[in-house]
N, C-alpha and C positions, 0 to 999 in steps of 0.2 A: 531095774535100775543098774544092778551089778553087771548083768549080762550086756546091757547097752554100753557101759563103760569099758568092759572087756573088748567088745567089738570095735569101739572107737579107738582103743589103744592099739589093737591089731591093725586097723586101717592106717593109723598114723605110722606105725613101724613099717608097713608095706610101702607107703609113700616115701618114707625116708630112705629105705633100702633101694627103691627104684631110682630116686633122685641121685643118690651117691653113685649107683652103678652106671646110670646113663652118662653122668658128668665124667666119670673116670674112663669109661669105654670110648666116649667121643674124643676125649683128649688123647687117648692112646692111638687113635686111628685118624688123626686130623692133619696128617703130613701134607695133604694137598693144599691146605690153607696157608702154608708157609712159603715165603719167597726163597729162603735159604734151602739149598739142596739137603734132603734128608734120606739117609740110607738105612736099610734093615739088614742086620747081620744074619744071613741065612745058613751059614756054615762056618765052623771054627775048629781049629786044631791047635792044641797047646802042647808045647815041647819044652822040657827042662833043658836049659843051656848050661849054666854053671853057677857056682856060688860066688857071691861078691867077695873080693879080697878085703880083709880087715872088717868084715861085716857079717851079720847073721842072715843077711838077705840072700834069697835064692833068685836067680834070674830065669825068666821064662820067655819064650818066643811064641807069638800067636799068629797063625796064618788063617785068614778069614776070607769069606766071600760076602760082598756087600751088594744088595740090590737097591737101586735108586727108586724112591717111592714117590717123588714129585718132580716138578719142572718138565720141560719138553722131552727130557731124556728118561722119563720114568720107565722103569723096567730094565734099564741097562744094568749089567752085572759087572762088578769090579773085583779084582783081587787086591788084598791089602795085608801088610805085615806090621806087627807092632810088638814091642817087648814090654815087660813089666817085672817089677821085683815084688817079693812077698810083702814088703812094707807099703808098696804102692806110693812111695814118696816121689812125686813128680812123674809118676807113671800110672797107667790105668789098666785094670784087668777087664776085658770085655767078655760077653757071653752071648750065646745064640739067642736070637729073637730080640735083641736090643736095638733100639733106634738111636742113630747118631747123626749129628750135623756134619756135613762134608764141605770141602772146598777143593777145587781143582786148580791145576796150573801153579802149584807151589814148588819152588825149587828144592832140590834135595838138601841144600844147605839149610833151608828153613823147615825141614821135616817132611817134604813131599815124598810120595812113594810111587814107583812105577812110571809107565810112559805117560800117564795122565797127570802126574804130579799130584796125586790124591793125598788128602790129609784129613784126619778126623779132628774137627774143631771142638767137639764137646758132645756130651750125652743128652738125649732128649728126655727130660724128666717132667714135662708139663702135666702128665697124667697123675704124678704124685701130688703136685700142687692142686690139681682138680679134686683129687680124693680128699685131701686135708681141708680145703676150703669148703667143699660141699658137706663134709662131716661137721665142720664148725657151724655152718649155717643151719644144718638140720638140728643139731643139739640145742642151739639158741632158740629155734622155733618150738622144739619140744618142751623146753623148760620155761621159756618166757611167753609163749603164745604170741598174741598180736603185738606185744611190746617189743618183740624181736625186731620189728621194722625200725623202731627208734634206735635200738642198740646198733643195728647194722648201719643205719644212717649216720650215727655219731662216729662210727669207725671210718666210714667212707669220707665223711667231712674232715676228720683229723688227718687222714691220708693225703687229701688234697692240700690242706693247709701245710702239712709237713713237706710235701713235694715242692710247693711254691717257696716255702721258707728255705729249704735246702738249696734251691737254685739261687736264691738271693745271698745266702751265706757263702756259697762258693765264690762269689765275687768280692768277698772280704770287705764289705762296707758296713761299718757301725754294727758289729755283731751283737754287742750288748743290747742295744735298742731293739734290734730285730728279735732277739731271744725273748725279751720282755713282752713284746707285742704278740709273738707266737704263743707264749705262755698264757697271756690273758685270753687270747682267742680260744685256745684249747680248753681252758677251765670254764669260761663263761658259756661258750657254745655247747660243750659237752653236757654240762649240768642243766642248762636251760632246755636243751633238746630232750634229755632223758626224764627230767622231773618237772618241766614247765616253770612258769613264774609262780613260785610258791616260797613260803618262808624258809623251808628246808633247803631249797636250791639256792636262794639268795644268801642264806647263812653259810652254806657250803662254799659258795663263790668267795665271799669275804674271808672265810677261814683259810681257804686254799691259797689265795693271793697273799694274804698276810703272812702265812707260814713260809711260803716260798721266799718272800722278801726278807724275812727275819733270818732264815737259813743262809740265804745269799750274803746278807750283811755279816753274819758270823764268819762265813768262809773268807770274805774279803778282809776282815779285821785280822784273822789268823794269818793269812798270806802276807799281809802288810808287815807284821811283826816277825814272821818266821823266815822271810826271804823267798826268793824265786825257786820254784820246783824245776827239776830237770826235764822240761817238756820235750827236749830233743830225743828222749828215750821212748816217746809214744810211737807205737807201730805205724808204719806207712807214712812217715813224714820225711821231708827232705830239708827241713830247717828254714824254709822260706815262708811258711804259713804263720798267721797270728795264733800260735799254739795255745797261749794262755787264754785268749778269748774263746777259742773253740772248746777248750776243756771246761771252762765255766759254763758255756752253753750246754755241753753234754751233762754236766752236773744237774742243772736246773731241770732239763727234760727227764732225767733218770728218776727224779723224786716225784714228778707230777702225779703219776698214777696212784702211788701209795698215799700221798697227801690228800688227794681228792677222795679216795676210798674212806680214809679216816674221817674226813670232814663230813661227808654225806651220811656216814654211819652215825656219828655223834648227833648231828642235826636231826636226822630222821628219828632217832631213838628219843631224844628230848621232846620232840613234837608229839610222839606217841604217848610218852609218859604224861605230859602236861594235858593233852586233850582227853586222855582216858581218866585223868584224875588219879593216876598212880602215885603221884608225889604231891604233897600239899604245901611244901615249903622249899625254899631255895637250898637249904641244907640237904634235904632228901634228894633233890635233883643232882646236886654235886656228888653225893654218894653214889647215885645211879651212874653218873658219867665215869666215876672212878671204876666202878664194877665193869662197865662196858670196855673201858680202856685196858683193864687187866685181861679181858678176854681176847682182844684183837691186837694189842701192841706187840706182844711176844711173838705171835705167829707171823705177823707181817714183817717184823725185823728179821726173823729167820728166813722168810721168803727172799728178802734182799740178800741175805748171806749165801743162800744156796744158788741164787742167780750169779753172785760174784764168783763162787766156787766153780760153777758150771762154765763160766766164761774163761776162767783162768786155767783150768785143768789141762786142756789139750796143748796149748802153747808152752806152758810151764813144764809139762812132762817131756816135751821135745827138747826144750832148752836144757833140762837136767840130764837128759840122755846124751847131750853134747858137752857136758862138763861144767854146767852152771851149778852153783850151790844156792841155797835159799837166801843168803844175805845178798848175793849178787843179783838174784832175781828181784828182790825187794827194792834194791837201789837202782835197778835198771828197768823201770816200767811198771812192775807189780804194785808199787806204792799208789799209783793212780786209781787202781781198782779198789784198794783199801780205803782211800779217801772217798771214793764214790759211795762205798758201802756205809762208811761212818756218817757222811753227810745225809744219806738217805735215812739212816737210823735216827739221826737227830731230827730230821724233818718229821718222821712218824711220831716221835715222842712229843715234839712241840705242837703238832697238829691237834693233839688231844686237848690241852688247856685252851688253845686258841679257838678251836671249834666249840668247846664248851662255853667259852665267853660269849661268842656271837650267838650261839643257840639260846642262851639265857637272855641276853639283851633284846633279841628280836621277839621274845615271848614274855617280856617282863610284865606286861599287863595281864596276860593269862595266868601267870604264876601268882600275881597278887589277888586275882579273882578266884583262885583255887581251881584252875583248870577248866575255864569255860571254853566252849567250842569256838573256833575261829569263825 
């Protein structure tokens, strides 16, 4: 039996490695399937030019040979020159063997180079995406087995709903109603698809929806009495968008995953406790819920914190390098991420008692009977 399990594990690992390798290699060599011209840098020479004035940046000039890999002109070789700085701020350092998207007939004023008006439009990184996606799929199947199909189906479904919703939101029509509809679809469809029509999924749905509505209500009350936030400091805005509605929408979506996780954990745990007869009274079940919450709440709130830190570090370091201080950062945009973190943390904390309430209510008869099986 042990030898059989070892062989099975080896076979699975071989399949995983083969799947990831094939997906990555195919994406690396799929230039012919693109309509946009793609070139491969076959030769490159880098030359130090000068140091930037009033900066620590060094300036470099790259002379390269690019071979066109697709379109009717496949095989054509071009010469190209590009410069970059050590910080690579608004510049890019290229290397031999790299694939890049090209465009011809670009004026020198717009960055075109040489008699063909050649310009590199971007780097081809689809093989990196192929590697990451295939690795994720492989890990899910290795860990979850057949259930991985449901997990992937739920992710695909959420992506479709999200894409459709975003297209509607862009038109700026009743964002609040659309956000609530999308939230309900995300919660109901995800939990039903993953856990079927069961008491734990129904309890998790009620718990998640109720928690989101309570948190949203708390936020609205706070904003009503504290006054308007400086939404104009949100990145990538021009001031014409319904910024308040969009920010509220982002708040709701940012707490969904954490709230659903707490909800399904509490409901599943209570069901297991009641069915197995591990708790004979309501007090024992409540104590069990408290124990579970102590295990999950701290780590999940810290996950939100690290997500907040990870989002803010790059842009804030750049801003501080350009003369901003912490107070200025907080008053000019960073406050929104802090609010998002605090609202998420409140959502996680509230999800515990709300989920416990619905878990107990849905299993009231079983609790009274001392844990009879459903």
